[in-house]
N, C-alpha and C positions, 0 to 999 in steps of 0.2 A: 473627361478623364474619370475613371471609376473611383468611387470612394474607398479609401483604405479602411480596412477592418482593424480596430484596436484590439490587441490581445492583452488581457489582464495578466500582469506578471505573477500575481499570487496564484491565480488559477493555473497558469502555465507551469509554474514550479510545483504546484500541488498535485499535478497529475500522477507523478511517480508515487507520492505518499498515498494517494487514493487507490492506486493500483495495488500497492502493498497491503492496504487494509482489505481490499476485496480478496486477495490471495489468502490472507490470514483468516478471514471469515469462512471462505470455502474449505480451507484446511481444517478448521474447527468443526464444520458441519460434517465433513468426511469422517473425522475422528469419532464424532458422536454416533454416526450411522454404523461405523465399524464396531464400536463398543456395544451398541445395542444388539447387533447381530451375534457377537460373541458372548454376550451376557445372558442369553436365553438359556434357561436351565433345561437340560435334557434328562428325562426320567430314566432311572435305571431299569434293567430288565426285570426286577422284582416288583416294580410298582406298576399296577394296571391302571391306565387312564381311560376312562370311558367318555366318549363324546368329544374328545379333544381333536383339533385339526392339526396336522403337521404344519410347521411354519414354512412358508414359501418366501425365500429371500431373493428370488430372481429379480424382482422389481427393484429391490434395494441395491443389489449388486450392480445392476445396469445403471442406476442413478449414481452410484459411487464412481463407476467407470466414466460416465459422462462428466461428472464433476472433476475427475482427475485430468481429463482431456482439457477442460476449461482452465484448470489451474496451470497446466503446462503452457497453454496459449497465453495466459495472463503473465506468466513468468517471462516468456519471450518478449512480450510487449513491454514489460517493466525494464528489461535489459536495454531494449531500444530507447525507451524514454529516458532512462538514466544516462545513456551515452549522449543523447540530445541535450539534456539539461547540463551535463558535465561540460559540453562544448560551449554552452552559453556562459556558464560560471567561469570558464577559463578566460572569457572576454571581460569579465568584471575587473576593472583596474584596481580598485581598492581591495587589498587582500583581506582586510578586516570584514568588509561587506561579504566577500565570497565565503569566508569562514562561517559567518553567521548563517548565510543561506544554506550552506552544506549541512550544518548542524540541524537546521529547521526542516529542510525539505528532503534531504537524503538520509540523515540519521534519524529523522522524525522525532526530534527532541522538542519539548515544550519550551516556552520562553524562560520559564523558571530554571529548567535544566541547562539551558544555554548560558544563562547568567552564572550559574555555578561553574560550568565547564570553562567559560571564557574569563571568569573572575571579573564580571561586570555586574552593575546593578540591573535589576529587572527593567527599570525605565530606560537605561542606556541601551540595553538590548533591543527594546521596542523602537527606540530612535534609530539605531543602526539598521534595524530590519526595514524600517520605512525608507531610509535613504538607499539601502541596497535594492529594494524593490523598484525604486525610481530608476536606478541605474540599469537594472534588468529590463525594465519597460522600454528604455531608450534602445537597448540592444535588440530586443526581439521585435520592436515596432519600427526600427530603422530611423529613429529620431536622434541621430548623433549631432 
């Protein structure tokens, strides 16, 4: 009988959050490249510039286009991953656990922010999170 592969619940749930970070980073990089291209000063017709080379942005434009395609692909992947995670969280029997996991892995809140949002202490949020991960582990690994 083949050995079962254990899926770490924290890693599994964190895939959406990681995907959103990648999208955010690419969006920031695209914005920086676009800002750089538009911030280049253009001399007026009264100023004579000797020895200057005209700016060629074709490489930058191509890079931006490639990055936009990658962002679009990552967004589609994020939607699929969110639906998959949502289906798992719908199986979590304890509503409090599901709520903590949604705040952490879908809303991408810190434990401190979750404590404020849920009106719990930080330690209690950590405790609930651990219990919730165990429940998700049983669901995704088939150990009911």
